[in-house]
N, CA, C and O atoms as a MOPAC input file, in Angstrom:
PM7 MOZYME 1SCF
protein

 N     26.09200 1   122.06200 1   -60.60800 1
 C     25.93000 1   123.10900 1   -61.72800 1
 C     26.48100 1   124.49700 1   -61.22600 1
 O     27.19400 1   125.16900 1   -61.97100 1
 N     26.12300 1   124.95800 1   -59.86400 1
 C     26.54000 1   125.99500 1   -59.38000 1
 C     27.76900 1   125.88200 1   -59.05600 1
 O     28.37100 1   126.95200 1   -59.14600 1
 N     28.44100 1   124.93600 1   -58.68300 1
 C     29.85100 1   124.85600 1   -58.67300 1
 C     30.82300 1   125.00200 1   -59.78900 1
 O     31.96900 1   125.39400 1   -59.56900 1
 N     30.45100 1   124.73500 1   -60.83400 1
 C     30.98500 1   124.73000 1   -62.05900 1
 C     31.22600 1   126.27100 1   -62.23100 1
 O     32.34700 1   126.68400 1   -62.52900 1
 N     30.18600 1   127.10100 1   -62.04400 1
 C     30.42300 1   128.67000 1   -62.25600 1
 C     31.53100 1   129.09500 1   -61.21900 1
 O     32.39300 1   129.87200 1   -61.63100 1
 N     31.58500 1   128.71600 1   -60.07800 1
 C     32.37700 1   129.13300 1   -58.84500 1
 C     33.94900 1   128.69800 1   -59.32200 1
 O     34.93100 1   129.44200 1   -59.31000 1
 N     33.90400 1   127.38900 1   -59.71000 1
 C     35.34300 1   126.91200 1   -60.32900 1
 C     35.92200 1   127.72300 1   -61.48000 1
 O     37.07200 1   128.15800 1   -61.43200 1
 N     35.06200 1   127.93400 1   -62.57700 1
 C     35.55200 1   128.91600 1   -63.70900 1
 C     36.08100 1   130.24300 1   -63.27500 1
 O     37.13100 1   130.77500 1   -63.63300 1
 N     35.12700 1   130.71300 1   -62.39600 1
 C     35.11800 1   132.02300 1   -61.95000 1
 C     36.56800 1   132.11300 1   -61.08600 1
 O     37.28500 1   133.11100 1   -61.16500 1
 N     36.85100 1   131.13300 1   -60.38600 1
 C     38.12500 1   131.15400 1   -59.43400 1
 C     39.33000 1   130.95000 1   -60.23800 1
 O     40.38300 1   131.45800 1   -59.85400 1
 N     39.28000 1   130.13900 1   -61.49800 1
 C     40.31900 1   129.61100 1   -62.38300 1
 C     40.72400 1   130.99300 1   -62.98900 1
 O     41.86800 1   131.43900 1   -62.91100 1
 N     39.51800 1   131.73200 1   -63.69800 1
 C     39.82900 1   132.94300 1   -64.30500 1
 C     40.53900 1   134.01800 1   -63.54300 1
 O     41.37200 1   134.79100 1   -64.01700 1
 N     40.03900 1   133.97100 1   -62.09400 1
 C     40.50100 1   135.06900 1   -61.38000 1
 C     42.22800 1   134.82000 1   -61.02900 1
 O     43.08700 1   135.69500 1   -60.92000 1
 N     42.38700 1   133.38000 1   -60.90200 1
 C     43.87200 1   132.92400 1   -60.70600 1
 C     44.55100 1   133.20400 1   -61.91900 1
 O     45.61300 1   133.80500 1   -61.74800 1
 N     44.24000 1   132.93600 1   -63.14100 1
 C     45.04000 1   133.12600 1   -64.15700 1
 C     45.09100 1   134.47300 1   -64.47600 1
 O     45.92100 1   134.68900 1   -65.36000 1
 N     44.46000 1   135.53900 1   -64.05000 1
 C     44.48500 1   136.83900 1   -64.44100 1
 C     45.41600 1   137.29400 1   -63.37600 1
 O     46.27700 1   138.11100 1   -63.69900 1
 N     45.34400 1   136.79100 1   -61.91600 1
 C     46.32700 1   137.29400 1   -61.02700 1
 C     47.60800 1   136.90400 1   -61.17300 1
 O     48.46900 1   137.61600 1   -60.65500 1
 N     47.96600 1   135.82700 1   -61.82500 1
 C     49.28000 1   135.15000 1   -62.08600 1
 C     49.71700 1   135.94800 1   -63.23200 1
 O     50.90100 1   136.27900 1   -63.19200 1
 N     48.94000 1   136.38800 1   -64.38700 1
 C     49.68200 1   136.79600 1   -65.78500 1
 C     49.74200 1   138.47300 1   -65.53100 1
 O     50.11000 1   139.16600 1   -66.48000 1
 N     49.37600 1   139.13000 1   -64.23400 1
 C     49.37000 1   140.50000 1   -64.14000 1
 C     50.59800 1   141.03200 1   -64.33700 1
 O     50.61500 1   142.05200 1   -65.02600 1
 N     51.98200 1   140.48900 1   -63.78600 1
 C     53.05300 1   141.16600 1   -64.05500 1
 C     53.61400 1   140.91800 1   -65.66100 1
 O     54.48300 1   141.66500 1   -66.11100 1
 N     53.17600 1   140.06900 1   -66.28500 1
 C     53.49800 1   139.79900 1   -67.79600 1
 C     52.81600 1   141.09400 1   -68.49900 1
 O     53.45200 1   141.74700 1   -69.32600 1
 N     51.48100 1   141.43200 1   -68.12600 1
 C     50.92900 1   142.41700 1   -68.97700 1
 C     51.29000 1   143.81500 1   -68.44500 1
 O     51.20900 1   144.80600 1   -69.17100 1
 N     51.61800 1   143.86300 1   -67.39300 1
 C     52.28700 1   145.14500 1   -66.92700 1
 C     53.32700 1   145.41900 1   -67.54500 1
 O     53.32100 1   146.50400 1   -68.12800 1
 N     54.45800 1   144.64300 1   -67.63600 1
 C     55.96100 1   144.74100 1   -68.27600 1
 C     55.42100 1   145.11900 1   -69.91900 1
 O     55.91800 1   146.01600 1   -70.60000 1
 N     54.31000 1   144.22400 1   -70.35100 1
 C     54.25200 1   144.49600 1   -71.74600 1
 C     53.69200 1   145.73500 1   -72.18300 1
 O     53.90000 1   146.21300 1   -73.29800 1
 N     52.89100 1   146.31600 1   -71.18800 1
 C     52.16400 1   147.65100 1   -71.23300 1
 C     53.63700 1   148.61000 1   -71.34600 1
 O     53.99800 1   149.31700 1   -72.28800 1
 N     54.34300 1   148.34500 1   -69.99900 1
 C     55.27600 1   149.65500 1   -69.84600 1
 C     56.52900 1   149.54000 1   -70.86400 1
 O     57.29700 1   150.48900 1   -71.02700 1
 N     56.68400 1   148.24600 1   -71.56900 1
 C     57.68600 1   148.23000 1   -72.52600 1
 C     57.16000 1   149.20300 1   -73.74900 1
 O     58.08200 1   149.55300 1   -74.48500 1
 N     56.06200 1   149.62900 1   -74.05500 1
 C     55.61800 1   150.38200 1   -75.24100 1
 C     55.87000 1   151.97400 1   -75.07900 1
 O     55.87000 1   152.78900 1   -76.00200 1
 N     56.08200 1   152.23500 1   -73.71400 1
 C     56.43700 1   153.70900 1   -73.32900 1
 C     57.87200 1   153.87800 1   -73.93800 1
 O     58.73500 1   153.00900 1   -73.81600 1
 N     58.04400 1   154.93400 1   -74.53200 1
 C     59.42500 1   155.22500 1   -74.73200 1
 C     60.24400 1   156.02300 1   -73.54100 1
 O     59.73900 1   156.88700 1   -72.82300 1
 N     61.26000 1   155.68100 1   -73.49100 1
 C     62.07800 1   156.08800 1   -72.22000 1
 C     62.93800 1   157.17000 1   -72.82100 1
 O     63.34200 1   157.18600 1   -73.98300 1
 N     63.16800 1   158.06800 1   -71.89500 1
 C     63.73900 1   159.35000 1   -72.19000 1
 C     65.42100 1   159.12600 1   -72.11900 1
 O     65.96700 1   158.99000 1   -71.02400 1
 N     66.02300 1   159.10500 1   -73.11300 1
 C     67.54000 1   158.97900 1   -73.14800 1
 C     67.99000 1   160.23500 1   -72.86300 1
 O     67.56600 1   161.30300 1   -73.30400 1
 N     69.19100 1   159.96100 1   -71.82700 1
 C     69.95500 1   161.06100 1   -71.22300 1
 C     70.58700 1   161.92700 1   -72.29300 1
 O     71.02300 1   161.56900 1   -73.38700 1
 N     70.54600 1   163.24400 1   -71.71400 1
 C     71.31100 1   164.21100 1   -72.80300 1
 C     72.68600 1   164.17700 1   -72.32500 1
 O     72.95600 1   164.76800 1   -71.28000 1
 N     73.58100 1   163.55400 1   -72.97200 1
 C     75.02700 1   163.56100 1   -72.78200 1
 C     75.59000 1   164.72800 1   -73.34200 1
 O     75.19500 1   165.15300 1   -74.42800 1
 N     76.57300 1   165.34100 1   -72.62200 1
 C     77.46700 1   166.27900 1   -73.35100 1
 C     78.67000 1   165.74200 1   -73.66800 1
 O     79.48300 1   165.46800 1   -72.78500 1
 N     78.83900 1   165.59500 1   -74.57500 1
 C     80.19000 1   164.82100 1   -75.53500 1
 C     81.21500 1   165.69700 1   -75.37700 1
 O     80.97300 1   166.90200 1   -75.45000 1
 N     82.62300 1   165.19900 1   -75.11500 1
 C     83.59300 1   166.12800 1   -75.20000 1
 C     83.91800 1   166.99800 1   -76.64600 1
 O     83.71300 1   166.46200 1   -77.73500 1
 N     84.34700 1   168.13200 1   -76.55900 1
 C     84.65200 1   168.84400 1   -77.71400 1
 C     86.01200 1   168.82600 1   -78.36600 1
 O     86.26900 1   169.01900 1   -79.55400 1
 N     86.90700 1   168.53300 1   -77.28600 1
 C     88.02800 1   168.39900 1   -77.71300 1
 C     88.62500 1   167.09400 1   -77.98300 1
 O     89.83100 1   167.00400 1   -78.21000 1
 N     87.80600 1   166.01600 1   -77.97200 1
 C     88.24800 1   164.81600 1   -78.69300 1
 C     87.33300 1   164.28600 1   -79.63600 1
 O     86.13100 1   164.53800 1   -79.55400 1
 N     87.81700 1   163.56500 1   -80.53200 1
 C     87.02000 1   163.25500 1   -81.79900 1
 C     86.41100 1   161.50900 1   -81.52700 1
 O     85.41000 1   160.91500 1   -81.92900 1
 N     87.48300 1   161.14200 1   -80.72200 1
 C     87.05500 1   159.50700 1   -80.46200 1
 C     87.39900 1   159.10400 1   -79.15500 1
 O     88.16100 1   159.70900 1   -78.40100 1
 N     86.78500 1   158.02500 1   -78.91900 1
 C     87.19900 1   157.26600 1   -77.38900 1
 C     88.08300 1   156.41900 1   -77.64800 1
 O     88.50700 1   156.39200 1   -78.80300 1
 N     88.58900 1   155.53600 1   -76.71400 1
 C     89.61000 1   154.66200 1   -76.45000 1
 C     89.05200 1   153.31100 1   -77.16400 1
 O     89.80000 1   152.40800 1   -77.53900 1
 N     87.82000 1   153.29600 1   -77.28400 1
 C     87.25000 1   152.24100 1   -78.14400 1
 C     85.76500 1   152.78500 1   -78.68500 1
 O     85.19800 1   153.78500 1   -78.24500 1
 N     85.33700 1   152.03800 1   -79.58200 1
 C     83.97300 1   152.51000 1   -80.45800 1
 C     83.01000 1   152.51600 1   -79.27500 1
 O     83.12100 1   151.85600 1   -78.24200 1
 N     81.86500 1   153.53700 1   -79.66600 1
 C     80.85400 1   153.94800 1   -78.66900 1
 C     79.90500 1   152.54600 1   -78.18800 1
 O     79.32800 1   152.42800 1   -77.10600 1
 N     79.92300 1   151.66600 1   -79.17400 1
 C     79.02300 1   150.64400 1   -78.61000 1
 C     79.58400 1   149.62600 1   -77.55300 1
 O     79.00200 1   149.09200 1   -76.60800 1
 N     80.89800 1   149.51000 1   -77.98900 1
 C     81.62500 1   148.74500 1   -76.90800 1
 C     81.84400 1   149.48800 1   -75.30800 1
 O     81.76600 1   148.99200 1   -74.18400 1
 N     82.10900 1   150.70700 1   -75.70900 1
 C     82.17900 1   151.42900 1   -74.30500 1
 C     80.74900 1   151.55100 1   -73.59600 1
 O     80.76700 1   151.58200 1   -72.36500 1
 N     79.60500 1   151.61800 1   -74.19800 1
 C     78.24500 1   151.70500 1   -73.40700 1
 C     78.39900 1   150.13100 1   -72.94200 1
 O     78.32400 1   149.99700 1   -71.72000 1
 N     78.58300 1   149.02100 1   -73.62300 1
 C     78.39400 1   147.85800 1   -72.95400 1
 C     79.46000 1   147.18600 1   -72.02400 1
 O     79.24600 1   146.30600 1   -71.19000 1
 N     80.69200 1   147.80200 1   -72.34700 1
 C     82.08200 1   147.07400 1   -71.57600 1
 C     82.84300 1   147.91000 1   -70.95100 1
 O     83.95900 1   147.56900 1   -70.55700 1
 N     82.36200 1   149.10500 1   -70.77000 1
 C     83.36700 1   150.12800 1   -70.26400 1
 C     83.87000 1   149.82300 1   -68.77500 1
 O     85.03800 1   150.07500 1   -68.48000 1
 N     82.96000 1   149.26600 1   -67.81400 1
 C     83.54100 1   148.88400 1   -66.54900 1
 C     84.42700 1   147.61900 1   -66.76300 1
 O     85.42700 1   147.53100 1   -66.05000 1
 N     84.18900 1   146.69500 1   -67.60500 1
 C     85.37100 1   145.49500 1   -67.95000 1
 C     86.77700 1   146.24400 1   -68.03200 1
 O     87.73100 1   146.05200 1   -67.27700 1
 N     86.71000 1   147.18600 1   -69.15900 1
 C     87.77900 1   147.67200 1   -69.56000 1
 C     88.31700 1   148.57000 1   -68.60000 1
 O     89.48700 1   148.88100 1   -68.81900 1
 N     87.82400 1   149.03600 1   -67.66800 1
 C     88.58300 1   150.10400 1   -66.40600 1
 C     89.10900 1   148.95400 1   -65.49500 1
 O     90.27300 1   148.94000 1   -65.09500 1
 N     88.29000 1   148.08800 1   -65.21700 1
 C     88.73000 1   147.06100 1   -63.98800 1
 C     89.99800 1   146.19600 1   -64.60300 1
 O     90.84700 1   145.74700 1   -63.83200 1
 N     90.09000 1   145.96900 1   -66.13800 1
 C     91.18500 1   145.41400 1   -66.52300 1
 C     92.27900 1   146.36400 1   -66.65300 1
 O     93.37700 1   145.87600 1   -66.38600 1
 N     92.27400 1   147.59900 1   -66.99600 1
 C     93.29000 1   148.67000 1   -66.59800 1
 C     93.82100 1   148.70000 1   -65.25000 1
 O     95.00100 1   148.82600 1   -64.92300 1
 N     92.80800 1   148.56800 1   -64.51300 1
 C     93.16400 1   148.66000 1   -62.99200 1
 C     94.33700 1   147.61800 1   -62.56100 1
 O     95.38100 1   147.82000 1   -61.94000 1
 N     93.76600 1   146.38400 1   -63.13700 1
 C     94.55300 1   145.13200 1   -62.80700 1
 C     95.97300 1   145.18700 1   -63.26300 1
 O     96.99300 1   144.96900 1   -62.60900 1
 N     95.81000 1   145.58700 1   -64.75300 1
 C     97.16300 1   145.77100 1   -65.33900 1
 C     98.11100 1   146.71200 1   -64.76900 1
 O     99.28600 1   146.41700 1   -64.54800 1
 N     97.65200 1   147.71500 1   -64.56100 1
 C     98.58800 1   148.68600 1   -63.84100 1
 C     99.03200 1   148.39400 1   -62.32700 1
 O    100.16500 1   148.49800 1   -61.85500 1
 N     97.95500 1   148.03700 1   -61.74700 1
 C     98.35800 1   147.72600 1   -60.06200 1
 C     99.27100 1   146.48000 1   -60.23200 1
 O    100.35000 1   146.40900 1   -59.64500 1
 N     98.84100 1   145.56400 1   -60.99500 1
 C     99.71700 1   144.21300 1   -60.47200 1
 C    100.79600 1   144.02700 1   -61.51700 1
 O    101.79500 1   143.39300 1   -61.17800 1
 N    100.70800 1   144.53100 1   -62.81100 1
 C    101.84600 1   144.18300 1   -63.57000 1
 C    102.63200 1   145.52900 1   -64.04000 1
 O    103.63800 1   145.46800 1   -64.74700 1
 N    102.06300 1   146.76500 1   -63.56900 1
 C    102.70000 1   147.98700 1   -63.80900 1
 C    102.63000 1   148.47000 1   -65.55200 1
 O    103.46500 1   149.26500 1   -65.98300 1
 N    101.79200 1   148.02200 1   -66.25100 1
 C    101.67800 1   148.18200 1   -67.46100 1
 C    100.64300 1   149.39600 1   -67.54100 1
 O     99.46700 1   149.31000 1   -67.18800 1
 N    101.25800 1   150.54600 1   -68.06100 1
 C    100.38900 1   151.69000 1   -68.23900 1
 C     99.68500 1   152.15200 1   -69.58200 1
 O     98.88900 1   153.06300 1   -69.80900 1
 N    100.37000 1   151.02100 1   -70.52900 1
 C    100.05100 1   151.73500 1   -71.95100 1
 C     99.05500 1   150.79000 1   -72.57700 1
 O     99.23100 1   149.57300 1   -72.63400 1
 N     97.96800 1   151.44600 1   -73.05500 1
 C     96.74500 1   150.88200 1   -73.64900 1
 C     96.90100 1   151.10000 1   -75.31200 1
 O     97.05000 1   152.23800 1   -75.75800 1
 N     96.85800 1   150.04900 1   -76.10100 1
 C     96.82700 1   150.28900 1   -77.50100 1
 C     95.59100 1   149.95900 1   -77.77900 1
 O     95.17300 1   148.85500 1   -77.42900 1
 N     94.68700 1   150.96700 1   -78.54200 1
 C     93.41600 1   150.97800 1   -79.02200 1
 C     93.20400 1   150.16800 1   -80.32400 1
 O     94.03800 1   149.57400 1   -81.00800 1
 N     91.80500 1   150.30700 1   -80.49100 1
 C     91.41200 1   149.59200 1   -81.83000 1
 C     92.20900 1   150.17000 1   -83.03700 1
 O     92.67200 1   149.31100 1   -83.78700 1
 N     92.43000 1   151.34600 1   -83.32900 1
 C     92.92400 1   152.27900 1   -84.15100 1
 C     94.54500 1   152.21100 1   -84.11400 1
 O     95.15100 1   152.66900 1   -85.08300 1
 N     95.21800 1   151.69000 1   -83.10000 1
 C     96.45900 1   151.61700 1   -82.86000 1
 C     97.05000 1   152.85300 1   -82.08400 1
 O     98.23900 1   153.06700 1   -81.84900 1
 N     95.91600 1   153.65100 1   -81.72400 1
 C     96.42200 1   154.90300 1   -80.90600 1
 C     96.93300 1   154.44400 1   -79.50400 1
 O     96.33600 1   153.54600 1   -78.91100 1
 N     97.94600 1   155.00200 1   -79.01000 1
 C     98.19200 1   154.61800 1   -77.55600 1
 C     97.62600 1   155.44700 1   -76.50500 1
 O     97.69300 1   156.67000 1   -76.62900 1
 N     97.07700 1   154.92800 1   -75.48900 1
 C     96.47200 1   155.87700 1   -74.54600 1
 C     97.43400 1   155.36700 1   -72.91000 1
 O     98.07300 1   154.32400 1   -72.77400 1
 N     97.29400 1   156.22700 1   -72.09300 1
 C     97.73500 1   156.03100 1   -70.53300 1
 C     96.47900 1   155.25900 1   -69.96800 1
 O     95.37700 1   155.77500 1   -70.15100 1
 N     96.55700 1   154.21100 1   -69.38100 1
 C     95.49600 1   153.42900 1   -68.55500 1
 C     95.35200 1   154.10000 1   -67.38200 1
 O     96.08800 1   153.83200 1   -66.43300 1
 N     94.22300 1   155.21600 1   -67.28700 1
 C     94.02100 1   155.96100 1   -66.22400 1
 C     92.70900 1   156.52300 1   -66.62300 1
 O     92.36400 1   156.95100 1   -67.72400 1
 N     91.97500 1   156.43100 1   -65.39900 1
 C     90.54300 1   157.07700 1   -65.40500 1
 C     90.59200 1   158.55100 1   -65.46600 1
 O     90.02900 1   159.24700 1   -66.31200 1
 N     91.32100 1   158.95300 1   -64.48300 1
 C     91.47600 1   160.30200 1   -64.24800 1
 C     91.98800 1   161.05500 1   -65.25000 1
 O     91.36800 1   162.02400 1   -65.68700 1
 N     93.37400 1   160.62400 1   -65.79400 1
 C     93.84300 1   161.15100 1   -66.94900 1
 C     93.57300 1   161.12100 1   -68.40900 1
 O     93.84500 1   161.93300 1   -69.29400 1
 N     92.87900 1   159.80600 1   -68.43300 1
 C     92.56100 1   159.47600 1   -69.96100 1
 C     90.78300 1   159.71800 1   -70.09600 1
 O     90.26600 1   160.37900 1   -70.99800 1
 N     90.25000 1   159.23000 1   -69.31700 1
 C     88.56800 1   159.23600 1   -69.59400 1
 C     88.26300 1   160.63600 1   -68.91300 1
 O     87.62700 1   161.40800 1   -69.63200 1
 N     88.60900 1   161.10000 1   -67.64100 1
 C     88.16200 1   162.27900 1   -67.38300 1
 C     88.97900 1   163.43800 1   -67.91800 1
 O     88.79700 1   164.50700 1   -67.33500 1
 N     89.77300 1   163.42600 1   -68.83800 1
 C     90.43700 1   164.22300 1   -69.45200 1
 C     89.49300 1   164.77600 1   -70.37300 1
 O     89.36300 1   165.99200 1   -70.51300 1
 N     88.72300 1   163.79000 1   -71.10700 1
 C     87.70200 1   164.34300 1   -71.99800 1
 C     86.28900 1   164.71600 1   -71.51300 1
 O     85.52100 1   165.58800 1   -71.91900 1
 N     86.16400 1   163.81200 1   -70.53400 1
 C     84.43500 1   163.33200 1   -70.33000 1
 C     84.46200 1   164.17900 1   -68.86500 1
 O     85.34000 1   164.00800 1   -68.02000 1
 N     83.31000 1   165.14500 1   -68.72200 1
 C     82.97600 1   165.79800 1   -67.25500 1
 C     82.05800 1   164.60000 1   -66.53800 1
 O     81.06800 1   164.04500 1   -67.01400 1
 N     82.72000 1   164.36900 1   -65.19500 1
 C     81.56500 1   163.27200 1   -64.78200 1
 C     80.29600 1   163.64700 1   -64.52900 1
 O     79.47200 1   162.75100 1   -64.70700 1
 N     79.81300 1   164.85300 1   -64.11500 1
 C     78.58200 1   165.25500 1   -64.17900 1
 C     77.56900 1   165.14100 1   -65.14600 1
 O     76.40200 1   164.75800 1   -65.06200 1
 N     78.37400 1   165.62400 1   -66.24800 1
 C     77.68300 1   165.61000 1   -67.62400 1
 C     77.62100 1   164.50300 1   -68.54400 1
 O     76.99100 1   164.55500 1   -69.60000 1
 N     78.29300 1   163.47200 1   -68.13200 1
 C     78.33300 1   162.23700 1   -68.79300 1
 C     78.07700 1   161.05000 1   -68.09700 1
 O     77.13000 1   160.31200 1   -68.36800 1
 N     79.08100 1   160.79500 1   -67.00200 1
 C     79.15400 1   159.50400 1   -66.23000 1
 C     77.61400 1   159.53500 1   -65.44500 1
 O     76.67200 1   158.78500 1   -65.70400 1
 N     77.63900 1   160.39000 1   -64.63500 1
 C     76.58900 1   160.48000 1   -63.98200 1
 C     75.01400 1   160.30400 1   -64.56400 1
 O     74.07800 1   159.69000 1   -64.05200 1
 N     75.05800 1   160.93500 1   -65.60100 1
 C     73.75700 1   160.93700 1   -66.25400 1
 C     73.56500 1   159.66000 1   -66.84000 1
 O     72.40100 1   159.26000 1   -66.86100 1
 N     74.62300 1   158.77800 1   -67.42000 1
 C     74.23300 1   157.70400 1   -67.95700 1
 C     73.83200 1   156.68200 1   -66.73100 1
 O     72.94700 1   155.85200 1   -66.93900 1
 N     74.42400 1   156.74000 1   -65.57900 1
 C     74.32300 1   155.80700 1   -64.58000 1
 C     73.00200 1   156.07800 1   -64.06300 1
 O     72.31700 1   155.09200 1   -63.79200 1
 N     72.53500 1   157.17700 1   -63.88200 1
 C     71.18300 1   157.55900 1   -63.29800 1
 C     70.06200 1   156.79700 1   -64.47100 1
 O     69.11000 1   156.13900 1   -64.05200 1
 N     70.26300 1   156.94300 1   -65.67000 1
 C     69.50800 1   156.44100 1   -66.68500 1
 C     69.20500 1   155.21000 1   -66.55100 1
 O     68.02700 1   154.85900 1   -66.48300 1
 N     70.31900 1   154.26800 1   -66.48700 1
 C     70.33600 1   152.79800 1   -66.12600 1
 C     70.05000 1   152.19800 1   -65.09200 1
 O     69.89500 1   150.98300 1   -64.96300 1
 N     69.93500 1   153.29700 1   -64.02600 1
 C     69.50700 1   152.80300 1   -62.42500 1
 C     70.86600 1   152.08400 1   -61.71200 1
 O     70.75800 1   151.35300 1   -60.72800 1
 N     72.09100 1   152.38300 1   -62.32200 1
 C     73.09500 1   151.83700 1   -61.63300 1
 C     73.53500 1   152.75500 1   -60.47800 1
 O     73.49300 1   153.98200 1   -60.56700 1
 N     73.91400 1   152.16100 1   -59.50700 1
 C     74.34000 1   153.00800 1   -58.16800 1
 C     75.88600 1   153.74000 1   -58.56300 1
 O     76.63400 1   153.27300 1   -59.42300 1
 N     76.12700 1   154.73700 1   -57.90600 1
 C     77.46000 1   155.37000 1   -58.18800 1
 C     78.76200 1   154.47000 1   -58.02100 1
 O     79.00200 1   154.14700 1   -56.85700 1
 N     79.63000 1   154.01900 1   -58.98900 1
 C     80.53700 1   152.94600 1   -58.81000 1
 C     81.63000 1   153.41700 1   -57.97100 1
 O     81.95500 1   154.60100 1   -57.88200 1
 N     82.15200 1   152.50500 1   -57.39600 1
 C     83.33700 1   152.66800 1   -56.19500 1
 C     84.58700 1   153.33700 1   -57.02400 1
 O     85.57200 1   153.65300 1   -56.35600 1
 N     84.60200 1   153.52800 1   -58.18200 1
 C     85.69000 1   154.43800 1   -58.78800 1
 C     85.99900 1   155.75700 1   -58.30400 1
 O     87.10300 1   156.28200 1   -58.15700 1
 N     84.84300 1   156.20700 1   -58.07700 1
 C     84.60100 1   157.82900 1   -57.29500 1
 C     85.22100 1   157.89400 1   -56.16100 1
 O     85.76100 1   158.95700 1   -55.85400 1
 N     85.27400 1   156.87900 1   -55.37400 1
 C     85.97500 1   156.78600 1   -54.05600 1
 C     87.52700 1   157.28400 1   -54.13400 1
 O     88.10600 1   157.79100 1   -53.17300 1
 N     88.11100 1   157.07000 1   -55.39900 1
 C     89.53000 1   157.41900 1   -55.46600 1
 C     89.73700 1   158.52300 1   -56.37600 1
 O     90.45300 1   159.50200 1   -56.16700 1
 N     88.91700 1   158.23000 1   -57.59400 1
 C     89.25300 1   159.09800 1   -58.56900 1
 C     87.94600 1   160.16000 1   -58.79900 1
 O     86.77900 1   159.83100 1   -59.01300 1
 N     88.48900 1   161.50700 1   -58.69100 1
 C     87.67300 1   162.47200 1   -58.70000 1
 C     88.51200 1   163.88300 1   -58.96600 1
 O     89.71100 1   164.09200 1   -58.78000 1
 N     87.45400 1   164.80500 1   -59.47600 1
 C     88.02100 1   165.97800 1   -59.59600 1
 C     88.33200 1   166.80400 1   -58.18100 1
 O     87.47600 1   166.79600 1   -57.29600 1
 N     89.37500 1   167.39400 1   -58.03300 1
 C     89.68900 1   167.83500 1   -56.90500 1
 C     88.78000 1   169.10500 1   -56.43000 1
 O     88.49100 1   169.94300 1   -57.28400 1
 N     88.41400 1   169.23500 1   -55.35400 1
 C     87.38500 1   170.25000 1   -54.94800 1
 C     88.12000 1   171.60800 1   -54.50700 1
 O     89.09300 1   171.41700 1   -53.77800 1
 N     87.90800 1   172.57500 1   -54.73100 1
 C     88.83000 1   174.06100 1   -54.49900 1
 C     87.99100 1   174.52400 1   -53.34300 1
 O     86.77700 1   174.66600 1   -53.48900 1
 N     88.62800 1   174.78200 1   -52.12700 1
 C     87.61300 1   175.50600 1   -50.94700 1
 C     87.96000 1   176.92300 1   -51.20600 1
 O     89.10400 1   177.36100 1   -51.08000 1
 N     86.92700 1   177.63100 1   -51.57600 1
 C     87.08300 1   179.16800 1   -51.72600 1
 C     86.95400 1   179.98700 1   -50.59000 1
 O     87.36800 1   181.14300 1   -50.50500 1
 N     86.23700 1   179.21100 1   -49.53100 1
 C     85.62400 1   180.19000 1   -48.43200 1
 C     87.13600 1   180.29700 1   -47.72500 1
 O     87.86400 1   179.30900 1   -47.62700 1
 N     87.47300 1   181.48500 1   -47.29700 1
 C     88.76400 1   181.99500 1   -46.32900 1
 C     88.44800 1   182.20700 1   -45.09800 1
 O     87.44800 1   182.90100 1   -44.91500 1
 N     89.09200 1   181.75400 1   -44.05800 1
 C     88.75900 1   182.60100 1   -42.78300 1
 C     89.22000 1   183.90500 1   -42.49900 1
 O     90.15500 1   184.39800 1   -43.13000 1
 N     88.67500 1   184.44900 1   -41.66200 1
 C     89.00400 1   185.90000 1   -41.57200 1
 C     90.30400 1   186.16200 1   -40.64900 1
 O     90.33900 1   185.67800 1   -39.51800 1
 N     91.37600 1   186.94200 1   -41.15400 1
 C     92.60800 1   187.15600 1   -40.30600 1
 C     92.19600 1   187.75700 1   -38.90200 1
 O     93.05900 1   188.00600 1   -38.05900 1

């Protein structure tokens, strides 16, 4: 009789311990997450693709652009609306969006490390400090 109580208590403890991650995630999902405050470009009315597609697949688009330009020399992108863009992260995307106000905020929100794009594509830094004559 006493063993039955220990066995039931052990099983209850085991089940509670195994299901803690599920309960933890269930409780955390109810907390609203703070959406990043993105500063949209004022000089452009639309992107090369609709916002939903850009949110989900912008890296695929940029990689496809890179492959087309580097391997095939194709620099022309025809958007969904028929408008033609240059396949360039620096001239097309960064011509409208400011990296720190748009790209970095989104990447930080979703927990993505900085992509390797920025090792080549960046805004030039101006060195203001001058040496004394």
